[in-house]
N, C-alpha and C positions, 0 to 999 in steps of 0.2 A: 504494500500500500504506500502511496505517496500522497502528499497534500493535494486535496481536490478530488481524490477518488472516493468511491462509495464507501460508507461505513456501515451499510446494512444491505442485505439481500432481500429485495421486495420481488413482486411478481415479474416486473420487467427485467430486473437484473438476473433473475433466475433463468429467463430465456437466453440471455447472453451467456451465462455460465454453462447451461446445457449444451449450447452450440460449441463453445470454446473447449469444453471437456472432451469433445470428439477428436480433437487434434492429436491427443496422445493415445487414442483408443483405436488402433488399426483393426482390431478384431471385434469391435463392438457388435453385439447381437441386437438387431434393430427392435425386435419385439420387447426384449427386456429393457432396453434403453427407454422405449416409449412408456413402458409400465413404470419405470423409475421416475421419469419426468412427470407423469400424471400423479404419482405418489408425492413428489416434492411440491407440485402445484397445490395439491389438496392440503398439505401441511402448512404451507405459507398462508393459504386462504383461511385455515382454521386458527393458526397461532400467531399470525402476523409476521412481519419482516424479521430476519435473523441478523443480529449485530455481527459485524466482521471486525475482528481485532487483530493487532499485530502480535507476533509471538512474544515480544518483550513486554507486553502489557499485563501479563498475568502475575509476574513476581514469584518468589520462592514459596509463598504461603498458600498458593492456590494450585489445584490439581486439574490437569488436562487428561482426557481420555481419547484414545484413537479408535476410530470406527472403520469397518471395512465389510464389504460383501464377500463371503467365502462360498466357494463351490461354483456351480454352473450358472452363468447368466441366463442361459436358455431355460433352465429349471425355474428361474424366477418368473419368467413369462408364462410358464405352464401352471405353476402353483403360486398364485398371486399373494402378496403380503396381506396380513390382517391390518397392518398399520402400527401394531404394538411392538414389533420385533426390536427396533432400535432402543426404545425406552426400556424394555425388559432387559436387554443386554447390558445397558449402562447401569441400571438399578442393581442388577446381580453383581456387577463388578464393584459397585459402591458398597454393597453389603459385605462382600468378601474383604475389602480393604478397610472398612470402617470409616470411610471418608466420602464426602460428597463431591461430585465432579463440578468444576467451575467453568469448563470450556470443552469444546469438541474439536479435534483435528482429524482431517481425512488421512487414511493410509496413503492414498494417491488421489490425484484430481482428474482421473480419466473416466469418462462415461458414467456408469452407474455409481461408482464410488464417490464421485464429486456430488452427485445428487443425493446419495444416501447420507452424506455428512450434513447436508442441509436439512433433510428430514429429521435426523437425530437431534440436531441443535434446536430445531423448531419444536419438536415434540417434548423435549426435555427442558425447554425454556432457557437454553444456554447460548452463549456467543460461539461463533465459528472462528477458528484461528486461520489467518491468511498464510497458509503454508501446508506442507504435507511431509510424509516420511519417506518419500522416494524421489520426487522431482521428475519422475518418469514412471514407467510401469515395469514391474518385475513379477515373476510368477509365484514366488513363495512368500509366506507370511513373515518370515524372519528376515527377508531381504529388504532392509530399510536402513536409512541413515540413523534411526534410533538405535538399532543394533550396533552399528559402527561406533556410536557414542557411548555404548555400554548400558543402554536402557533395556530391561528385560521385557520380552513380549508377554510373558505370563505374569499373573494369571490372565487367562483368556475366557471371557464370558460369551457363550453362544446362545442366541435366541432364534428359534426356528418358526416357520409359519404354522407348524403343527401344535405350537404351544410349549415345546420343550425349552428348558433353560438348563444349560450345562456349563459348569466352571471347570476349566482344565488348568492344572498346575503341573509344569514339567520344565526340564531344562530346555533352553531355547532350541537346541538342535533336535529335540524330539517333538516339539509342538506340532510341526507339520504332519508327521506320520500319525499322531494321535487325533488331531482335529479332523483331518479329511475323511476318515471312515465314519466319524460321527455325523459329519455334514451329509455324506452319502446316505446314511441310514435315516436321516431326518427328512429326506425328500429331495436332496440335491443342492440346497442353498441354505445359508443362515447369515445372520448379522453377527459380527464379532466386535466386542469392545475389549481393547487390549492396550498394551504400552501405556499404562497409567504413569504419569510423571508430574513433577511440579513444574511451575512456569520457568524456573531458572534452567532446568535440564532441557526443557522443551526448546527454549531460545537457543541453546547451544547445539541441539541435535537436528532441528527441523530444517527443511529446505524452504526458505521464506518466500512469500509473495506468489505462490503458485495459484492461489484462488484468484487474485487480481490478474495474473497472467492469463488464466482461462477466460475471465470476464472480458479482457481486452481482445483476446482472439475471437470471441464470439460476437462482438459488436458488428452489426451490419455495415457500419460506416467504413470498416477496414476491409478492403479487398484482399489484402495480404494478411493471413491469420497470424503471422509472426512479426507484424509491423512494430509492436511495442515490446517484444521479448528481449530480455537481456540475460546472458550473452546472446548475440544474434546467431540463429541457426546458419549452418554452412550449406550452401547449395552446390551439389556436385555436378549436376547437369540435367538436361532435358533430352528425352529420347523416346523411342517407341519400343514397347515390349515385343520381342521377336520369338520368345520361347518360354514355356513354363514346364519345369521338369519335377517329377516326384520319384522318390525311391521306390523300389519294388516292394519292400517290406519296411515296417517302422524301425527306426534306429533304436539303439540300446537305451535303457533307463539312464538318464544323466543327472538325476537330482537326488541321489542317495536314497533310492527306493521309492521316489515319487515321480511317476512318469509325467512329462510335460504334455499339455494339450496340443492339439493340432498335429501336423506331420511335417517331416522335413520337406522343404520346397526350394527349388532354385528358379530364379526369374532372370532371364537375360534381356537386357535393354540396350539397344543400339542408339548411341547419341546422335541427335539430328542437328545439333549446333556445336560450335566450337571445335574441339579436337576430334570429334567423331569417334569417340572411344567405345569400347564394348564393355558395358558394366554387367557384372554377375552378382546378384543378390542372393545370399544363402540365408535361409530362414528356417526356424523351428519355433513356433509360437509367436515369433516376431523376427524381423530382419536382424541377423546377428553379425553379418559381414558383407562388405561390398568390395569386390575386386574390379579394378579398372585396367583393362588390357592385361589381366593376370596379376597385377600388383595390388596389395591391400590399400584401399582408399579410405575406409572407415570401418569401425567395429564397435560392438558393445564394450563398455557400458554406455557409450553415447547411443542415443536412440535414433534409428534410421527409419525414415518414412518415405513412402511413395505417395506423391500427391497427383491427383488427376490434373493434367495440364489445362483441362477445360474449365474446371471450377475450383481448383485448389483444395478439394476435399481429400482426406486421407483415403487411400485405396488399400484395403486389406489384401494381404498376400494370397489368401484363399480365394479371392475374387479377381485376381490378376488373370487377364486373358491376352493372347497375342493381338497386336494391332492397336492397343490403347496407348496413348501418349501420356507419359508421366514425367514428373520432376522428382529427382532424388534429393532429399533434404536430410541433413544430420543435425540433431539437436544435442548440444553438449550436455553431458551429465553433470550433476552437481559435483563440486570438487571432492567431496567425501568419497565418491565412487572411484576416483582415480588414486586414492591412497592404497598402500599395500593391503590393508585390511578390507577396504571397500572392494578391491578387485577380487580378492579371495571370496568374499561373500557373494558378489555378483556371479562368479564362476560356479558357485554351488547350485545355481539353477540351470546350468548347462550353457551359459553364455561364453562365446569365444571372445577373448580379450587381447587387444594389441596395445603395445606401448613402444616408445622408441628403442627400448632394450629387450623387447620380447617379440619374437617372430611367431606367426601362427604355426601351430603344430601340423606338420605335413601329413600326419596320419589322420587328422580330423578335417582338413580342407583339401578337397580334390582340385587339381588344376582345371580351369574352365574348359580346356580342350581335352580333358580326360575322356577316354574311350567309353567308360561306363558311368555316366552321372548317377545312375541308380545306386551306386555303391557309396555315395556320400553319406556319412553318419555323423550324428551329434551326440 
């Protein structure tokens, strides 16, 4: 937030947030996104605007709770929320900790999670922190800047649409394997309240300004969704998709026992401007690596997006088809993700990481001219 920006999310600002939250959500499920937006609209209509505060406004005496949607977004569209899930999750965590929450912060500000944070803040009568725990999207619950800063994810309070409330206490490395079976048994999705921390720890651990960033990206007055983003995203090039390749069989489990969603995919883009390079985007759940004429051009933990050249909307890898013109954009990750600990944590979810002193593992990255692209594994 900067002087002159909104200090509350009303019905109009909610629409901006909803649109801007799609920038980081390359794989957003349309039906669940619409269900989440309707849920947020109803919450604002019932409870009024949600105050938006800076991370440093809380201080060391007040507690902030992180909220996230867990499980399948498609399941949310099939089993609609009752509306009570966020409040029940927060209240369960408060009972366990013996403290009352003073603010809500989203785990990330992509698609449903950005909207869920608004729903939670509105239904609990709490302000929303302008920031999140990722600055981008990562697949595992413990993959956050909060973890990097030493904040425990547990206890985690889960509330399901079936009325279940479960509190999980475990070492951070075991939370994911314990929580996911519970979510599956509960119908496929749940609201989680976790990463409880005081305001001082929040200010040191959060990626600040991400809610304001999404608001700016969603304003219709900006043709460029990244016009107000800092640092500025890097634009690799514009080209036409010439091939989309999939492996013959799924790759091995890369997340310590938790298989990633989606399937490995390679997208080949022939640049139509500039140097006329041949880009190859390697993806599994998201784009992990870009090769330009065989040389690494970008990689996670920076977030790599394909934007439709026609309307600048994010194009999901699963919806990429030959003939579509796209722009390849790289959003720099928060500095914490480029620290040694951050890179190790990001890699726990199967991300390929590059740095000036780290070359891609040749066993994991096939050359773009390899004879059998089906053998690419992540």
